[in-house]
C-alpha positions in Angstrom: 15.0 -15.4 1.5 11.8 -16.5 -0.2 10.4 -17.5 3.2 10.2 -15.7 6.6 9.9 -19.0 8.5 12.3 -18.8 11.4 12.9 -15.1 10.9 12.2 -12.2 13.2 10.3 -9.3 11.6 10.6 -5.9 13.3 8.2 -3.0 12.8 9.6 0.4 13.8 6.4 2.4 14.1 2.9 0.9 14.4 0.5 3.0 12.2 -2.1 1.8 9.7 0.3 0.4 7.1 2.6 -1.3 9.7 -0.5 -2.9 11.3 -1.7 -4.1 7.9 1.7 -5.6 7.1 1.8 -7.4 10.4 -1.6 -8.9 9.8 -0.6 -10.0 6.4 2.5 -11.8 7.6 0.8 -13.2 10.7 -2.1 -14.7 8.7 -0.1 -16.9 6.3 -0.1 -20.2 8.2 2.2 -21.8 5.6 4.9 -19.2 6.1 4.9 -17.8 9.6 7.9 -15.9 11.0 9.4 -16.9 14.3 8.3 -13.6 15.9 6.9 -10.2 14.9 8.2 -7.3 17.0 6.1 -4.2 17.0 6.6 -0.7 18.5 4.3 0.3 21.3 3.7 3.6 19.5 0.0 3.8 18.7 -0.9 1.8 21.8 -4.3 0.8 20.4 -2.9 -0.7 17.2 0.0 -2.5 18.9 -2.3 -4.0 21.6 -4.8 -5.0 18.9 -2.1 -6.9 17.1 -0.9 -8.6 20.3 -4.5 -9.6 21.1 -5.0 -11.0 17.6 -1.7 -12.9 17.4 -0.7 -13.5 21.1 1.9 -16.2 20.3 3.5 -14.4 17.4 3.5 -10.6 18.2 5.6 -9.1 20.8 5.2 -5.4 21.7 8.4 -3.5 22.7 8.8 -0.1 24.1 12.1 0.8 22.4 12.7 0.9 18.7 16.4 0.1 19.5 15.4 -3.3 20.8 13.3 -4.0 17.8 16.1 -3.3 15.4 18.7 -5.2 17.5 16.6 -8.4 17.3 15.1 -8.3 13.8 16.2 -10.0 10.7 13.9 -7.9 8.6 13.2 -4.3 9.7 10.2 -2.4 8.4 10.2 1.3 9.0 6.8 3.1 9.3 7.7 6.3 11.0 6.5 9.9 10.4 9.3 11.8 8.6 10.1 14.0 11.6 10.3 11.1 13.9 12.4 9.1 11.4 14.9 11.9 11.1 15.4 12.0 14.8 15.4 8.3 15.5 16.8 6.3 12.6 20.5 7.5 12.9 20.5 6.2 16.6 19.3 2.7 15.8 21.7 -0.3 15.6 21.1 -1.5 12.0 23.4 -4.1 10.6 24.5 -4.9 7.0 23.0 -8.4 7.3 19.5 -7.1 7.8 16.9 -6.5 5.2 15.6 -2.9 5.7 12.3 -1.9 4.2 11.2 1.8 4.4 7.4 2.2 4.1 7.6 6.0 4.5 5.8 7.3 1.4 7.0 10.9 2.0 10.7 10.1 2.5 12.8 9.6 -0.6 15.3 6.8 -1.0 18.3 9.0 -0.8 17.2 10.4 2.5 16.4 7.0 3.9 19.9 5.8 3.1 21.3 9.0 4.7 19.4 8.3 7.9 20.5 4.7 8.3 24.1 4.6 9.6 25.6 1.8 7.4 28.5 1.8 5.0 26.5 -0.3 2.5 22.8 0.2 1.7 22.5 -2.8 -0.7 19.8 -4.3 1.6 17.8 -1.0 2.0 14.7 -0.4 -0.1 11.9 2.0 -0.3 8.3 0.6 -0.6 4.8 1.9 -0.8 2.4 -0.8 0.5 -1.4 -0.4 0.7 -3.8 -1.4 3.4 -4.8 -4.4 1.4 -1.5 -6.1 2.4 -3.5 -7.2 5.5 -5.3 -9.5 3.2 -2.0 -10.4 1.4 -3.1 -8.6 -1.8 -2.5 -5.5 -3.8 0.5 -3.8 -5.3 3.6 -2.8 -3.3 5.8 -0.3 -5.1 9.5 -1.2 -4.7 12.7 0.7 -5.4 15.4 -0.1 -6.1 14.4 -3.3 -7.8 17.6 -5.3 -7.7 17.2 -6.8 -4.2 15.6 -10.2 -4.9 15.5 -11.2 -1.2 13.3 -8.2 -0.3 11.2 -8.8 -3.4 10.5 -12.4 -2.1 9.7 -11.2 1.4 7.2 -8.6 0.0 5.7 -11.2 -2.3 4.2 -13.0 0.8 1.8 -10.1 1.5 1.3 -8.5 -2.0 2.5 -8.0 -5.5 5.8 -6.2 -5.6 6.0 -3.6 -8.5 9.7 -2.9 -9.0 10.4 0.6 -10.3 13.2 1.4 -12.7 13.8 4.7 -10.9 12.3 6.5 -8.0 10.6 9.1 -10.3 8.3 6.3 -11.5 6.9 5.8 -7.9 5.3 9.2 -7.4 2.8 9.1 -10.2 1.7 5.6 -9.0 1.6 6.8 -5.4 -0.7 9.6 -6.7 -3.2 7.0 -7.9 -3.3 5.5 -4.4 -4.8 8.9 -3.4 -8.0 7.7 -5.0 -8.9 5.0 -2.6 -11.4 7.1 -0.8 -12.8 8.3 -4.1 -13.3 4.8 -5.2 -15.2 4.0 -2.0 -17.3 7.1 -2.5 -18.2 5.9 -6.0 -19.3 2.6 -4.5 -21.2 4.4 -1.8 -23.0 6.6 -4.3 -24.0 3.5 -6.3 -25.3 1.8 -3.2 -27.2 4.9 -2.2 -28.8 5.1 -5.6 -30.0 1.5 -5.2 -31.3 2.0 -1.7 -33.1 5.2 -2.9 -34.6 3.1 -5.7 -36.0 0.6 -3.2 -33.3 -2.0 -2.9 -32.6 -3.3 0.6 -29.3 -2.0 2.0 -27.5 -5.4 2.5 -28.6 -6.5 -1.0 -27.4 -3.2 -2.5 -24.0 -3.6 -0.8 -23.6 -7.2 -2.0 -24.4 -6.3 -5.6 -22.2 -3.1 -5.7 -19.3 -4.9 -4.2 -19.5 -7.9 -6.5 -20.1 -5.7 -9.5 -17.0 -3.5 -9.1 -14.9 -6.5 -8.0 -15.8 -8.3 -11.3 -14.7 -5.2 -13.3 -11.3 -5.1 -11.6 -10.8 -8.8 -12.0 -11.7 -8.5 -15.6 -9.0 -5.9 -16.3 -6.5 -8.1 -14.4 -6.8 -11.0 -16.8 -7.5 -9.1 -20.0 -4.8 -8.1 -22.5 -6.8 -5.5 -24.4 -6.0 -1.8 -23.9 -8.5 -0.2 -21.4 -9.8 2.1 -24.2 -10.8 -0.9 -26.2 -12.5 -2.5 -23.2 -14.3 0.9 -22.6 -15.5 1.0 -26.2 -16.5 -2.7 -26.3 -18.7 -2.1 -23.2 -20.4 1.0 -24.7 -22.7 -0.8 -27.1 -24.3 1.8 -29.5 -27.6 2.8 -28.1 -26.9 0.9 -24.8 -26.8 1.8 -21.2 -23.0 2.2 -21.0 -22.9 4.4 -24.0 -25.5 6.7 -22.4 -23.6 6.9 -19.1 -20.2 7.4 -20.8 -21.6 10.1 -23.0 -23.2 11.9 -20.0 -20.1 11.8 -17.9 -17.9 12.8 -20.9 -20.1 15.9 -21.4 -19.5 16.9 -17.8 -16.2 17.8 -16.0 -16.2 14.3 -14.4 -13.1 12.7 -16.1 -11.1 16.0 -16.4 -11.6 16.5 -12.6 -10.5 13.0 -11.9 -7.3 13.6 -14.0 -6.7 17.0 -12.4 -7.0 15.5 -8.9 -4.2 13.1 -9.8 -2.1 16.0 -11.0 -2.6 17.9 -7.8 -1.6 14.9 -5.7 1.5 14.5 -7.8 2.4 18.1 -7.5 2.1 17.8 -3.7 4.4 14.8 -3.7 6.9 16.6 -5.9 6.7 19.8 -3.9 5.7 21.8 -7.0 2.7 23.9 -8.0 -0.2 22.0 -9.5 0.0 21.9 -13.3 -2.5 23.9 -15.2 -4.4 22.5 -18.1 
């Protein structure tokens, strides 16, 4: 199933990630599903999707009805709601079932879905960028090619060898807000230095985007790219030295450790 054309996609739960996934699938004119069914939960989000894609999105009151009609089921429920509802829903072995619940491990997902075989059940961690059909989507287990292809429409699947690999990468996604704060701080500096706000925003956005794009196409280790940019006596060497002499990078690393400890349910590691 490398195409969703003619297929019915069902979203059980309609939070931020479910909404982003719907927008991703609904905006690919070359590969539109027959219908996208969404839960009325989060009325504002479900109605916004219906208003944006009136011919494609159908809002249903009952999760049972979504599962009964869907070829591909995406699960985006809170853990407590999932534990109460999933065992009651009419899943079938022919469906592709995609958990998007970051806090529910794969073993529990399988235990909650009343099927004899779970070959078509996977755990994923999409990001809000799927609304633009971009960004990584963590995937486990990696063997299901059909689900890989379906996810490829809205992002870049990153298949994990084991579930333990997922949590450190999920930890990094906890730095989205920190990244935006870095950009905001840079923009604020420019504005305080006399640059008009819109111009500052344009420059900051293009600057950081170019760095990310550069790493995507480069093959050198990041440490080599760092050192190459830090020309002796140059601006980058000055900035890097200043930040290295402060707790900046150790705190960045420690924040990742703390997020990982939370995901693992353990005490934060001490350095």
